[in-house]
SERO-439658 format. One record per residue: residue in three letters; x, y, z of N, C-alpha, C, O in turn. Coordinates in steps of 0.02 Angstrom, whole numbers, plus 50000, padded with zeros to 5 digits. Layout:
! residues N
ALAXYZXYZXYZXYZ;...
! end
This chain:
! residues 429
MET487655017649780488275020849756488595016449703488665010449713;THR488785019449647489095015649593489705019249567489785025349576;THR490145015449534490705018449499490705015849428490465010349415;VAL490975019749382491015017749313491735015749298492195019849305;SER491845009549278492505007049262492585006749186492175003649152;THR493115009949160493225010249089493845006349069494375007349098;ASP493775001849021494344998148995494735002748949494485004948897;ALA495365004248969495765009048931495905006748860496005010948816;SER495935000248848496114997748782495524997648734495614998348673;THR494904996748761494324996248717493855002148723493435003348679;GLY493915005848779493455011448790492785009148818492335013348826;THR492715002648832492085000048858491995002148931492455001548971;SER491405004548948491255006649016490805001549050490324999049020;THR490955000149114490554995549153490364998849218490795001549253;THR489734998749236489515001449299489574996249354489294990749348;VAL489954997849407490074993149461489724995749524489845001349546;SER489294991649552488964993449613489454993249671489804988249679;THR489464998449712489894998449770489494997849835489744999149889;ALA488864995849828488464994249887488484986749898488544982949850;ALA488424984649961488404977449975487824974449937487254976449945;SER487974969449895487474966449852487194960149883487394958149937;ALA486714957049847486394951149873486894945449884486824941549931;ASP487404944949840487884939549847488474941549893488894937349908;THR488494947749914488994949849964488634954050017488674960150016;PRO488274950750062487904954350114488384957750163488984956250162;PRO488134962250204488564965750251488964960950295488694955950320;LEU489604962450303490064958250341490344962150400490394968250398;LYS490544958550452490914961550508491634959350500491814953550514;ILE492054963950479492744962550462493214965950511493104971750529;GLY493724962450531494254965450571494854966750527495104962150493;TYR495104972950525495714974550488496294974650538496244977850591;LEU496844971350521497414971050565498034973650529498194971450474;LEU498384978250562499004980850535499534981250590499374981050649;ASN500154981950569500684982850618500634989850649500534990450710;ALA500694995050609500605001950631500085005250587500115004750525;TYR499605008650619499065011750580498755017150623498685016450684;PRO498565022750590498695024550521499395027550513499705029650561;MET499635027550451500275030550433500165034750371499695033750332;THR500615039550361500565043750301500605039550238500295041250187;SER500985034050241501085029950181500545024650172500575020750125;THR500045024350217499515019250211498835022450198498325019750219;THR498835028150164498205031350147497755026650107497145026850115;PHE498065022450065497665017950023497285012850066496745010650046;ILE497545011050124497185006450168496575009950198496035007050203;ARG496675016150218496105020050244495565020650191494975019950206;ARG495755021850129495265022350075494895015750066494295015650055;GLU495265010250070494955003650062494455002350118493904999850105;ILE494635004050179494175003150235493555007450226492995005150236;HIS493655013750207493085018250197492635015750141492025016350145;ALA492935012950089492525010350033492115004350057491525003750038;LEU492405000050097492024994350124491454996750167490894994150164;GLU491585001850208491055004450251490505007750210489925007350227;ALA490695011050155490195014250112489755008950079489185010450059;GLN490005002850073489624997350043489204993650095488874988750079;GLY489224996050157488794993150209489134988250255488804985450299;HIS489794987150247490144982550290490384986050354490504992150354;ASP490444982250407490654984850472491394982950481491564977050486;VAL491824987950483492554986650487492814989250554492754995050570;THR493114984650592493444986450655494194986550643494484981850617;ARG494514992150662495224992950651495624990450711495504992650768;TYR496094985950699496574983750750497274985150724497404984450664;ALA497724987150768498424987950750498854986150810498634986750867;ILE499454984050796499904982250851500124988450888500174988350950;ARG500264993750851500504999850883500325005850839500205005050779;PRO500305011850868500225017750826500875019450793501415017350815;TRP500835023350739501435025650704501835030250751501545033950790;ASP502495029850746502915033650792503085040650766503525043950793;THR502745042850714502845049450685502195053350688501655050450679;ALA502235059850699501635063950704501245063750639501525064450585;LEU500585062850645500145062850587499975070050568499905074350611;VAL499905071250503499755078050480499075078550446498785083950443;ASP498805072850422498165073150387497585072250436497605067550476;PRO497075076450434496515075850481496175069150479495955066550530;GLN496125066050419495795059550415496205054150449495925049450478;ASP496865054650446497295049950481497225050750556497205045850593;ILE497195056850579497105058150650496445055250674496415052350729;GLU495925055950634495275052950652495315045350653495025042250696;GLU495665042450604495735035150603496105032550665495935027350691;GLN496605036250687496975034050746496525033450807496595028950847;ALA496055038050812495585037850869495105031950865494825029850915;ARG495015029250804494555023650794494905016750797494575011650789;THR495555016750807495945010550803496075007750873496255011350919;GLN495985001150880496144997650942496854994950937497024991450890;TYR497274996750985497974994650985498084988751032497864988751090;LEU498424983651006498514977451044499094977651092499084974451144;LEU499614981551075500234981451114500334987851154500444987551215;SER500314993451122500514999751153500095001351215499485001851212;GLY500445002251271500115004151334499674998651363499235000151404;ARG499784992351344499344986951367499724981051399499494975351395;THR500284982351430500684976951458500274972851508500254966651503;LYS499964976151554499574972551605498974968951573498814963351591;ALA498644972251525498074969251491498274963151450497914958251448;LEU498864963451418499114957751379499224951751425499024946151408;LEU499534952851482499664947351529499014944651557498934938551565;ALA498544949051573497904946751599497534942551548497244937451565;ASP497534944751484497224940751431497554933951424497224928951413;PHE498224933751431498584927451425498354922451478498194916751462;PHE498344924551541498164919951594497424917751589497264912051604;ARG496994922251568496294920351558496234915251502495844910451507;GLU496614916251447496574911651391496864904751408496584899651388;VAL497394904651445497694898251467497194894351508497124888251499;ALA496834897751552496354894351595495744892051556495474886651569;ALA495524896051508494884894651474494974890651410494494887451387;ASN495564890851380495644887951313496314884251306496714886051263;PRO496434879151347497084875651342497194872251275497764872051251;ARG496674869751243496754866451178496974871551125497414870251084;GLY496654877351126496844882651079497564885051091497924886451043;ILE497754885551154498434887651170498944882651141499444884751113;LEU498804876151148499264871051121499314871451045499854870951017;SER498734872451012498744872950939499134879050917499534878750869;ALA499034884650951499394890750934500144890050948500554892750911;LEU500314886551002501024885651018501384881650964501964882950949;LYS501034876750935501344872950880501494877450821502034877150791;ALA501014881650804501114886350749501654891450767502074893250725;TRP501654893650829502164898450853502864895450846503324898850824;GLY502934889150865503574885850859503814885550787504414886150774;ARG503354884650741503544884350671503764891250646504244891750608;LEU503414896450668503614903250649504304904850675504714907650639;VAL504444903050738505094904350767505634900350732506184902850718;GLY505474893950717505964889750683506134892350614506714892450594;ASN505624894450577505754897250510506174903650513506594904850471;ALA506034907650565506394913950573507094912850600507514917450600;ARG507224906850622507874905150652508054909650711508614912050717;GLY507554910750753507664914850812507114920050821506574919450792;GLY507274925050861506784930250875506244928050923505664929750915;VAL506444924250975505964921551022505574927051057504964926551064;ILE505924932251079505584937651116505084941151071504514942551091;ARG505294942551010504834945850962504224941450950503664943950949;HIS504324935050940503764930650927503344929450990502744928050984;ALA503644929951048503244929551110502754935351113502194934651136;ALA502984941251090502534947051088501964945651039501384947351053;TYR502114942550981501584940850934501074936350966500464937050955;PHE501314931551006500854926751038500374930351085499774929151085;LEU500644934851126500224938651172499734943051133499154943651151;GLU499974946251080499544950451040498984946351008498414948651003;ALA499154940250986498654935950955498104934051004497514933750986;ILE498284932851067497784931351117497314937251127496704936351128;SER497594943151132497164949051140496734950251078496154952251084;LEU497014948951019496624949750957496054944750955495484946550938;LYS496194938550972495664933350972495094935251018494504934651001;ARG495274937651077494754939451126494374945751105493764946151114;ALA494734950551075494404956651051493934955050993493384957750989;ALA494164950650948493744948850891493104945450913492574946550885;LYS493164941150963492564937750990492094942851020491494942651009;ARG492374947451059491964952651091491624956951039491044958951048;ASP491974958550983491714962950932491294959450879491044962650833;GLY491234952850884490824949150836491124948850767490754948950718;ILE491784948650761492124948850697492064942150661492184936850691;ALA491864942250597491794936150559492444934050525492544928150511;HIS492884938950510493484937450472494004942850486493834948750491;ILE494634940850493495184945650501495554946250435495744941250405;HIS495644952450412496044953750352496644957850373496574963450397;ALA497244955050363497864958450381498174961550319498204958450266;HIS498414967650327498794970750273499534969550286499784970950340;PHE499864966850236500564964750236500624957750267500254955850312;SER501104954050241501194947050260501694946150317501924940650330;THR501874951650350502394951450401502094949850470501734944850477;ASN502234953850520502014952050588501254952250596500984948450636;SER500904956550558500174956650565499874950050542499394947650572;ALA500134947150488499894940650465500054935150515499664930550525;ALA500644935550547500824930650598500344931050658500144925850684;VAL500174937050678499714937850735499014935250716498694931950757;ALA498784936650656498134934150633498134926550631497634923350650;LEU498684923550607498734916250604498694913250674498314908450684;LEU499064915950721499054913350790498374914250822498134909950859;ALA498054919950808497384921150836496894915950810496464913550847;HIS496964914350746496524909050718496654902350750496184898750766;ARG497284900650760497454894250793497184894050864497054888550890;LEU497104899650895496814899950962496064898850962495754898051015;GLY495764898850903495044898150897494694904450874494084904850874;GLY495094909450853494814915650829494594915150757494604909650728;PRO494404920650726494144920550657494674918150608495274918950619;GLU494444915250553494904913850499495144920450470494864925750482;PHE495684919950431496014926150411496254925850339496314920550308;SER496384931750313496714932650248497224938150258497224941550309;PHE497654938950208498124944550211498284946950142498214943250093;MET498504953150138498674956250074499424957150070499734959650118;VAL499724955250014500434955850003500564961549954500244961949902;HIS501024965849972501184971749932501874971349901501964972749842;GLY502374969349941503064969749920503324976849931502934981249951;PRO503974978249920504454973149898504774969149954504984963449943;ASP504794972050015505154968750069504854961950087505214957350108;GLU504194961350079503864955050096504074949250051504004943450069;LEU504334950849992504504945749943505244944049944505504941149896;ILE505564945849999506274944050010506294939450071505924940350118;ASP506734934550069506814929850126506144926550143505904926950199;TRP505854923150093505214919950102505214915050160504744914750200;GLY505754911150165505774905950217505744908750287505294906850325;PRO506204913150306506174915950374505534919750388505314920150446;ALA505224922550336504594926250346503994921650350503434923950361;SER504094915050340503544910150342502994911650293502404910450307;LEU503164914450234502654916250186502274910050161501674910350151;LYS502634904550152502304898350131501804895950184501234894350168;PHE502024895750247501594893550302500984898050309500424895650317;LYS501094904550306500534909350313500034908550256499434908850267;THR500294907650196499844906950138499424900650145498824900750132;ARG499724895250166499364888850172498864889050230498364885450228;GLU498994893050281498524893550337497954898450323497414897750351;ALA498064903250279497564908450266496994905650223497084900850186;ARG496414908750228495854906950185495984909150114495814905750066;PHE496294914950106496524917150041497054922550051497124925250105;VAL497414923949997497914929249998497734934049942497594932049886;ALA497754940449957497654945649906498334948449886498724950349929;ALA498464948549822499074951349794498904957649756498404957849720;ILE499324962849761499144969249731499294969649657499084974349624;SER499654964649629499824964749558499934957649534499994953049574;HIS499964956849469500124950349440500824948149462500934942249479;PHE501294952749462501974951149484501964948549555502274943449571;CYS501604951949598501564949949668501254943049675501484938949716;ARG500744941649636500424935049640500914929449622500934924249655;THR501314930549570501794925449551502314924249605502534918549616;GLN502524929549639503024928749691502754924949752503104920949782;VAL502134926349770501824922549825501754915149806501884910749847;ALA501564913849744501504906949721502174903349721502214897449738;LEU502704906849702503374903949705503564902049776503874896949788;ALA503374906349823503544905049893503114899449922503364895249960;ALA502474899449906502004894949939501904888349902501694883449933;GLY502054888149838501934882149799501364883349750500874886749766;TYR501434880549690500934881849638500254879049655499744881349629;ASP500224874149700499574871449720499154876549758498564875449770;GLN499464882149778499104887449813498864892949765498564897849787;TRP498994892049701498854897349652498134899849654498014905849652;ASP497654895249659496954897249656496714901049717496174904049715;LYS497084900949772496874904749831497234911549835497144915349882;ILE497654912949784498004919449782497644923749731497674922349671;HIS497304928849753496884933049710497184939949701497474942749748;ILE497134942649641497354949549630496804954349652496254954249626;VAL496974958549700496534963949723496964970249723497384971249767;HIS496854974349673497284980349667497154985249723496604985649750;CYS497674988949741497574994849782497204999949739497264999949678;GLY496825004149771496425008849732496375015749763496595016849819;ILE496075020249727495955026949751495225028749737494895025749694;ASP494975033549775494305036149764494345041149707494605046649716;MET494075039349650494145043649591493805050449602494005055449571;ASP493305050749647492995057149661493475062049694493405068149688;GLU493985059349729494475063649761495005066149712495395070649728;PHE495025063049653495555064549606495265066449537495375062849489;PRO494915072049533494675074249468495265076349423495775078549448;ALA495175075549359495715077349313495895084649322495465089049322;SER496535085949329496775092649340496725096849276496805094349221;THR496595103249285496575107949229497185112549228497225117149188;ALA497665111249273498265115349276498665114749211498705109249184;PRO498935120049186499305119749122499975116349128500295116549181;PHE500185113149075500865110449071501315116049043501545115748986;ASP501445121049085501855126549061502555126049090502725121149122;ALA502965131149078503665130949099503745130549174504265128449199;ARG503235132549211503285132549284503095125849315503225124749374;ALA502805121249276502575114849303503175110649326503615109149286;PRO503205108849390503785105249416503715097749410503165095149399;PHE504275094249416504255087149430504115086349505504345090349545;VAL503735081249522503565080149593503725072949611503535068349575;CYS504065072049667504195065449695503865065149763503975069549805;VAL503465060049775503115059249838503325052749871503285047449839;GLY503545053049933503725046949968504235048150022504555053450025;ARG504325043150063504825043350115505515044350084505685041150034;LEU505915048650113506585049850089507035044150113507255044050170;CYS507165039450068507535033450086507895030750024507705032549968;PRO508405026550033508785024149976508365020849922508495021749863;GLN507855016849941507495013049890507065017449845506875015349791;LYS506915023649866506535028249824506985032049774506735035449729;ALA507645031449783508135034149735508115041749728508245044349674;GLN507955045349783507945052649777508635055549765508695060849733;LEU509155052249789509835054749776509985054749701510305059249675;LEU509745049449666509855049249594509445054549559509655057249507;ILE508865056249587508465061649557508855068149557508865071849508;VAL509185069649614509585075849618510155075649567510285080649534;GLU510495069849561511035069249512510765070449441511085073849401;ALA510185067549427509885068349360509675075649350509765078449295;ALA509395078749402509185085749397509775090249380509705095149344;ALA510365088649408510955092649393511125092349319511335097449290;LYS511045086549288511175085849216510645089649175510815093049127;VAL510015089149197509475092349159509525099949164509385103449115;ALA509735102449221509775109749231510285112949185510255119049173;LEU510755109149160511255111849114510935114249049511155119149019;THR510415110649026510075112448963509385115548976509115118748931;HIS509115114549035508455117149052508515120649120508285117949171;PRO508805126449122508935129749187508315131549226508365132849287;ASP507725131649195507105133249230506775127049260506235127549290;MET507085121149251506795114949278506725115649354507165118249388;HIS506145113149380506045113149452505815106349476505415102949442;MET506065104349534505925097749563505675098749634505985102449673;GLU505115095449652504845095849720504845088849751504615084049721;PHE505105088449813505075082249851504565083149907504615087849947;ILE504075078649910503585078649965503725072450006503705066849981;GLY503875073350069504045067850113504655069550155504965074750147;ASP504825064950199505405065950242505695059150258505385054050245;GLY506295059150287506595052750303507335053250317507615058650322;ASP507645047450324508335047050349508845050350303509355052950327;ILE508725050350238509245052950193509145060250176509465062750129;ARG508705063750211508615070850196509275074750200509405078750156;PRO509695073750252510325077450253510765076150192511095080750167;GLN510775069950167511165068350108510885071850047511255074250004;ILE510215072050042509905075549985510075082949987510245085949936;GLU510025085850046510175093050054510905094450035511045099450002;ALA511355090050056512065090950040512185090449964512575094249936;LEU511835085849932511925084949860511635090849821511915092949771;ILE511075093549845510785099549814511295105249818511395108849769;ALA511595106149877512085111449885512705110249842512965114949812;GLN512925104049838513515102349798513425104249725513885106649693;HIS512815103149699512685104649628512405111649618512265113549561;GLY512325115449671512055122149664511345122349639511165126649598;LEU510935117749664510245117149639509725120149687509135118349684;GLN509945124649730509475127349780508875130749748508335131049778;GLU508955133549688508405136849654507985132049613507445133849589;ASN508225125949605507875121049563507515115649602507025112849578;VAL507755114149661507495108449699507235110849767507585114449803;THR506625108849784506315110849847506105104749887505795100149860;LEU506275104649951506065099349997505475102050038505555106650077;LEU504905099050029504285101650059504085098050123503645100450159;GLY504405092350139504195088550197503535085150185503275085150130;TRP503265082150239502615078850233502065083950224502085089450252;LYS501555082150184500995086450172500345082550182500335076350181;THR499805086150192499155082850197498965079850129499265081650078;ASN498475075450129498255072450066498025077750017498175077349957;ALA497675082750041497435088049997498015091949966497995093649908;GLU498525093150006499115096749981499495092549930499735095149880;VAL499545086049943499875081549895499505081649828499815082049775;ARG498835081249832498435081549770498555088049732498615088049671;ALA498595093549769498705099949736499375100149700499425102549644;HIS499895097649733500555097749702500585092949642500865094649590;LEU500305087049650500295082349594499895085049535500085084249477;GLY499335088249551498915090949498499225096549458499015097949403;ALA499735099649487500085105049452500745102849422501125106849395;ALA500895096349427501555093749406501605092949331501105092049296;ARG502215093449306502355091449238502325083849233502055081049186;ALA502605080549285502575073249290502755071149360503155074449393;LEU502475065649383502715062349443503385059149426503465056349372;LEU503865059549471504515056449461504655051749519504745053949575;LEU504675045249505504765040249557505195034449530504925029149514;PRO505845035549523506285030449493506555025549545507165024849552;SER506115022149580506305018049638506715011949619506685009449563;PHE507105009549668507465003249662507004997349680507074991949652;ALA506544998549726506114993049751505434995949767505375000849803;GLU504914992749741504224994849752503774988749745503994983449725;GLY503144989749762502624984949744502294987649681502494986049625;LEU501784991649691501474995749638501245002049673500695002149701;PRO501645007449672501515013349713500835016549700500655017849642;VAL500475017949753499825021149747499905028249721499465030849686;VAL500465031549736500555038349713500575038749636500405043849607;ILE500785033349604500755033249530500025033449508499855037049461;MET499605029549542498885029649526498595036649536498195038949496;GLU498805039849590498545046549605498745051549551498335055449528;ALA499375051349531499605056049479499245054849413499015059549381;LEU499195048449393498855046949330498115048849334497835051449285;ALA497795047649391497085049449398496985056949390496475059049364;LEU497475060849411497435068049404497605070349333497555076249317;GLY497795065549291497945067249222498655069549211498795073249164;ARG499115067449255499815069349248500225063149230500105057849258;PRO500705063749186501125058049168501565055849227501615059349277;ALA501865049949220502305047249272502955044949241502975042249186;ILE503495046149277504155043349260504335038449315504375040449374;SER504425032149297504595027249348505025021749318505245022249261;THR505145016549357505605011249336505235004749322504715003449351;TYR505515000749276505174994449260505404988949307505814984649291;ILE505114989349368505224984349420504544982249447504054985949445;ALA504514976049473503924973349508503294974649467503264973149408;GLY502774977549499502134978449465502064984949426501554986049394;ILE502564989349428502504995849396502354995349321501934999049297;PRO502694990849283502534990549211501824988249196501604988749139;GLU501464985649246500764983749235500324989949229499754989549206;LEU500584995749249500205001949246500545007249203500205011049168;VAL501195007549204501565012949171501935010349109502285005349113;ASP501835013749053502235012548993502295019248956502115024448984;ASP502545019048895502665025448860502035028848835502065034248806;ASN501455025748847500825029048830500585033648886500165038048875;VAL500855032648947500645036749004501235040249037501145043549088;GLY501825039549008502405042749038503045039749011503105038348951;TRP503515038749055504165035949037504355030749089504265031849149;ILE504625025149067504835019949113505565018449097505745017149040;VAL505985018549149506705018449140507025012949182506705010549229;PRO507645011049167507985006049208508125008749278508315014549286;ALA508025004649328508165006749397508915008049404509335004149382;GLY509085013649435509785015149450510145019049397510745020549406;SER509825020749342510175024249287510035031749290509495034049272;VAL510535035449313510465042849315510365045649246509955050149236;ASP510725042949197510665045549128509965044549101509695048949067;ASP509665038749114508985037549089508465041849125507985044049094;ILE508575042949189508115047549225508165054449194507655057649181;ALA508775056849183508875063449154508575063849084508265068949066;GLN508655058549045508375058548977507615058948979507325062548939;ALA507305055349025506575055649032506345062549054505835065049030;MET506715065549100506535072349122506585077249065506155081549057;ARG507115076749025507185081248967506615080248917506335085048890;ALA506435073848907505875072448860505235075548885504835078148846;ALA505125075248951504525078248980504545085848974504035089048962;MET505135088748983505205096048976505085098248904504805103648893;ASP505295094148857505235096048786504565094248754504405096648700;ALA504185089948788503555087548759503045093148754503015097548798;ALA502655093048702502125098048693501575096848745501455091148763;PRO501255102148768500715101348816500185096248794499925092548835;LYS500015096148729499515091448705499745084248712499335079748723;THR500405083048706500675076348716500615074248789500405068648803;LEU500795078748834500735077148906500005076248926499845072048967;THR499565080248896498845079548911498585072848887498195069648922;LYS498805070648828498595064148802498835058548848498465053848861;MET499455058948872499705053948920499285053848983499105048549008;GLY499135059749008498735060149069498035057349060497775054049105;THR497735058549003497065055848989497065048248987496625045049016;GLU497565045448954497625038148952497765035249021497485030149040;GLY498195038749060498345036349127497725036349171497615031649210;ARG497325041549166496715041949207496235036249189495925033349233;ALA496175034749124495735029349103495975022649132495565018449152;ARG496625021549135496885015249162496735014649237496535009349261;VAL496825020149272496695019949344495955018749356495765014849400;MET495525022049317494805021049325494615013849311494165011149344;ALA494945010749263494775003849244495004998749295494664993749306;HIS495574999849327495874994649367496004996349440496134991949481;HIS495975002749458496195004649526495685009149561495865013249603;ASP495045008249545494515011749581494435008449650494335002349653;ALA494465012349703494435009549771493785005949784493785000649816;GLY493225008649760492585005449772492524998649739492294993849770;ALA492744998249676492704991949640493154986649672492964980849678;ASN493754988649693494214983849722494014981849793494124976249814;ALA493704986449830493434984649895492874979649888492814974949928;ALA492444980549837491904975849825492184968949808491904963849830;LEU492724968749770493044962349753493324959049815493254953049825;LEU493654962949857493924960249920493364957549964493424952149992;ALA492824961249969492254958950009491964952449982491754948150021;LYS491964951749916491724945549886492154939649907491894934249923;HIS492814940549908493264935249929493174933650003493184927850023;ILE493084938850044492984937750116492334934050128492294929450169;HIS491804936050092491164932650099491214925350080490934921050114;ALA491574923850026491674916850006492044913050060491894907250073;ALA492544916250091492914912950144492484911550205492534906250237;VAL492054916250222491624915450281491094910150271490914906650318;THR490834909550210490274905150197490464898250170490034893850163;SER491114897150156491314890650128491904887750166492384885450135;LYS491854887750231492404885050272492454877450259491964873850251;THR493094875350257493224868150246493484864950310493624859050310;
! end
């Protein structure tokens, strides 16, 4: 299996093998997450599937299942394949603890030292960290039973803490991936420096993210912080042929929450509707601020312009994005949203904000990038998209698709991650 990666600036195409190669033989990898699967972690499922397509054996571990009903069939299938460390395992956690104390007192002492440092950095949270300790014991024992060579944790929060403690107990060495934005706040209490120095390597999803981890951990850790982009399966996202006509809506995909700025979208839509009464906006997702969004829609009389669709399956999201005039995601805080990659891959422009890693993918050649928090700039970008000729929007979409193919192909990035894991497994110090 191969993918073709195209450099958007030069047009040069490179064929990338997505099968396990001679220098990256099949690996037994444990993936660890806090909650999995979730509607918002589709990109992790794609990464796991890409690794498995390349011949690697991936065992899924998570602390708990997501507390919201899953709607996508692939997520439901993933949930059945995931081993949960905490949920419904109180007796098993305690049994694992007593067995480990009896069999591995040296490992327990080493892990307790690390545990004390995590608690000290967090300035409290003893009960929460006690749960991490128990989870780490169960993870260490499960990894040994499953023959895991390396644990890779997504996010630098509690999953990375559990992987660190499991390693201190004598379990596999570990790495973790940092996404942001929440992970890049309060570095000290989150023990980001300690976790980075204990890990075999850290994967950062963008150049911006890499610099923030280095600031937290120290520049001497720079060479162990690698950029591994989140990616999508380009075969799932063929360029859309839907027309950019008057009916093409703006689409926003994501949890309805303050950091996604959906309230500002409604305010901007009210301004745009004054000059473009046929403008339509679709929100895909749900969350805490839905009542506020609904109230604001009613306040501005936008019931015919704005539709709240709730959560949708991946196929439904693709269909809506593929028919969009543009993705609209003017967030206050992000890492580098995968939904932007999805929209661009489908050949649709994006409107977003120049924060974190977003400007590494979005500029005025593939859409519009605006200041975070500016209703006027959001409205101006929406008007520009409404007024743009179809050929202009098509050109933006073509350029966006080329960029995603060059830098965010799931197979190519999974192969890169596997290369780093293989290096970690074979060059222990």
